[in-house]
N, C-alpha and C positions, 0 to 999 in steps of 0.2 A: 549792437552788442547783445541785446536781449534776444533777438531773433536767432543769433548764432548759438547762444546758450540753450535756447529751446530746441534747436536742431540737434545739438549734441545730446541733450536729454532724451529726445525721441529715439535717436540712434542707439543710445545705451539701453533704453528700455526694450527696443526691438531686438537687440543682440541678446539680451537676457532671456526673452521669451523664445527666441530661436534656439538658444542653448538648452533651455528646459525641454522644448519639444524634441530636440535632437537626442537628448538623454533618454526620452521615453520610447524611442524606436527600439523595437524588439528584433533581435537578430534571428534570422532563419538559418538553421543548420542544414547542410546538404548531406544526403545519405549515400552510402554504398551498400550493396546487397551482400549480406553475410551468408544467408542461407535461403535457397529458393524453395518453393512449394513442394517440388518433387523430392526434396530431401527431408521434409517434415511430415508429421502425421496430423495430430489435432492439438497443436501447441497452445499453451496459455501462460502459465507462470514461467518467469525467467530468473536466473541468478548467475552472476559473473564472479568467478574466482580469479586468482592470479594466473591460472593456466587454462581454465575451461569455461564454456558457456553451458549451463545446465538448464534443460527445458522439461517441463512436465506435459504429459499428454492427458487430455480430458476423456479420450476414448481409447479402446484397444486394451490389450492384455498388459503391456509393459508401460509403466507410468513415467519413468525417468530416462531421458536420453542425455548423454554427455558429448560435447563437441570441443575439439581443440580450438582455441581462439586464434592461433596462428595460421592453421591450415583449413579450418572450417570442416574438418573431417570428423565423423562420429567415432568416438573412442570407446563408448560403453553404453549399455542400456540394462536397466534392472528394475526391480520392484514390481511384483505382479499385483493385479487388481483382485481384491477378494477380502474375505473376513478371516483368513487363516493367519498363522504366524508369519511375520515379515511381509504382510500384505496390507494394502490400503484400499478403502472404498472411494474416498474423495479427498483430494489434496487442496490445502489452502496456503499456498506459498512455499517457496524454497528459501531457507535461511542458511547463508554461508557463514561459517566461523573460521576466521583466519588464525585464531589462537591455537586450535588443535586440528586444523585442516580437515574439517568435517562439514556435513550439512545436517540440518534439522528439518524434519518433515512432520506436519501435524494433520490429523484427520478429524474434522468436526463431527463426522457421522459416527465414527467409532470412539471419539474422544480420547485419542492417544497421540503420542509423539514418538518418533523414531530419531535416533542419532545414527548417521551413516558415516562410517569411517572407510577410508580407501575406496572412495566412490569412483575413482578412475581405474581401479583394478577389475579383473574379470569376475572376482567373487568379493564384492563389497561386504564389509562387516556391518550388519544392521542390528541395532540394539533398541529395544523398547525401554524408554527412560521415564515414561509417564503415561498413566491411563486413569481417566476419571470415571467412576461409577456413581457414587453418591457420597455425601458427607453428612454425618449426623447433624440434625437440626439446621441444615442448610438447604435452600432451594437449589435448583440447577444454576451453577455459577459459571459455566463454560460456554462462551459464545462460539463464533465460527472461525476463530483462529487462536493459536497459542504460540508463544515465542520464548526461546530459552535465552536467559541473560548470563553475563559473565560471572555473577555471584552465585550461580547455581539455582536461582529462582526462576519461576515461570510467570510471564504476564499474558493474560488472556483478554479477549474482548469480553467486557462485562455485560451481563444481561439481567442484573437486578437493580432496583432503584438506588442501591447503596453506592454504585460506582460504574463509570464507563470503562474502567480497567479493573481487572481482578488480579491480585498478586499473591502467589502462593509458593509453598514448598512442594516439590514433587510427591512427598509422602503425606501432604495435607496437615502437617503439624502447625502450619501457620497460614492463615488466609486473611488478606486485607483487601479492601475496596478503595479505589481512588477516584476522585472527580465525579460527583453526583451528576446524574443525567439532568439536563435542563428541565425546568418545571414545564409540565404540559400546557400551562396557561400561556406560555410563549408561542405555542403552536395552535392548540385547540383545547378548550377546557373540557370538551366531551370525551376526550381520550381516556382510556383506562391506563394504568401505569405501564402494563406490559405493551399495550399498543403504542404508547409514547416511546418506550425503549426500542421497539422494533423499527422505528424510523431512523435510528442512528446506527445503521450498518456501516462497517468501516474496513479499510485495508491498512496493513501495518508492515513495517520493515525494521530490522535490527542492524545496527552497524556491525561490520565484520569482527570488530574486537569485542562485541557483546555488551558494550557499555551503555548504549543508548537505544531506545525504541522510539520510532515515530509512527503516529497514527493519523489518518485523514478519513473524513466521512463523506460518503457518496452524496447524501441528500442534504447536507448542511455545510456551511463554510466554517468548518471547525478543524483545526489541526492541534495535535498535542505531542508532548515529548515526555518520556519517562527515562531517567538516568540513574544508574546504580550509584549509591553513596558509599555503602560498605556491604558486608556479606549479608546483612539483614534488611536493609532499607533502600528505597529509591526516592528520588525527588520527581515531582510531576508538575508540568507547566502546560496549560492549555490556552489557545487563542481562539475565541468564539466570536465570529463576525456576523453570521447569519444562521437562522434556524430553519427547519423544514417549513415550507410555505404552501398555501393553497391546498391543504390536505383534506381529502374527503373522509368523513368518519361515518361508518356504518354502526349504529347503536343497536346492540342485541338485548341488552338489559342495563340496569343501573350500574352493574359491575363489569359489564363486558362490552367491548367495542373493538372494531378493527379499523385501521387506518390505511389509506391508499394514496399514493401520489397521483396527481392530475397533470394535464397538459401544461398548466401554469406553474407547476412546481419546478424549482430549480434543481439542476444536476450539477454538482460541484467537482468532486475529485474522482478520478478513474483508477489510478494506480500510484504506487509509491516505491521508492528504492533508496538505498542509503550507502554511503561510505563512512569511514571513521570521522571525516571532517564535516560532511553535509548530508542532508537528505533532499530528495527531489520528488516532487509530486506532479502527476499528470493532471492538469486542470482543465475542466470543460467550461463551467460558468454559463450555462445556457438553460432556458426553459425546456422541459421535456418535449413540448410540441415542436421545438426547433431542432431537435436532435434526430440523427439518423436512426431508423429502427434497427433493432437487434442488439448485439453486444455494444456496451458503452465504449467510446473511444474519444480521443482528443489529441491535439498537436501542441498545445501550450504547456510548457514545463516551468515550474517555479522551484528555485533552489534556496533552501534555508540552512542556517547553521543550527547548532543544537540549543541555542538560546532563543530560537524562533525568530531570528532576524532574517529578513528577506535579503539574500545575497545577489541574486540575478534572476532574470527571466529570459527564456528563449523559445522559439517555435521550431518544431520538427517540420520537415518538408512534406510529411504525410501524417495523417491521423494514426494513432497507435492504440492498441488494446492494452499493452503492458510495456513497461520499461525496466531496464536494469543497468545500473552504473558499475563501471569497473572499480575495484578497490582503490585505485590510484587517481580516480576522478578524471581519467583521460578520455574515456569513451562512454557513450550511452548506447545500449542495444535496445531496439524497439520491435515489438511484434505487430505486424500489420496484416490486414486481410482485405481482399477486394475480389469482385467477380472476374476481373481480368487476370490478376496475378495469383489468386489464391492466398495462402499464408506465405509470409516472408519475414525473415529477421533482417532488420536494417541496422547498420552501424554508423554512429555519428561521432566525429571527433569533437572534443570539448576544448 
């Protein structure tokens, strides 16, 4: 009897561990080609609306191309590169707003943001809604991206010790900082404040309804969420698992230093996209010396809800430079590049 009970116990334990291991299996999604290299220029950022896939070009005169998601045909192109009215020098993401059917575009070089209405029409309506020059008694507070929220406020990448996020009115009558940067002692005590801050470069995405912003950091395993509470305030929640590691510090003086990643430093997040329900991060999780040279890319995707709960994980069948989810969470579009196929936009069913 005892031997029978022992056998049953071993069987149950084995079944338990088998079930646990089975649950840990990560599904690999199969792609179909949405756009081939011959139809693209120098793509990078992507955004999906209910009707269109919007792609930014990193080179060339025209920055924005619009494609129909049903036919894959180009329906529009606009926005010239330059320093004049209705022009941009450098684009950091494409933000789609389902509330008023527009897109927001920010330029960290010129420190401005455009709102583009009727982006599918021959003559889109481009309005400058924000430009940063300087604020009295404030250091530079605008990082490399700015996003527009549903309460009419703007959230930017923070670049002061006061906060990883900067929250403000477009007319600068209100400026707040959220989530102080991790103490430099967590990385290297020889860092200056600004050198420590520069280690936390990030990517961000806003839900189509403008209620939530998600942010993920390239060189640290940190993700965060900012959600609108009312017309004046937001709530902020961060999950910090790992900080920049094996950082080389060049000390110029007691007050000045510069930090650099090394081959042992970890590379974490590559890109981010969001719907109203979830946000998705393209996750690498490798040491730099184990990564392919050139633009950062990855195939593993983590899906979170806006309370920072991990909902699911899956792999794309190819490494991607950027991803964009459709507003209904039905599809993921991914930008890939290779020596054989050049640039391609792939489509994955969720």
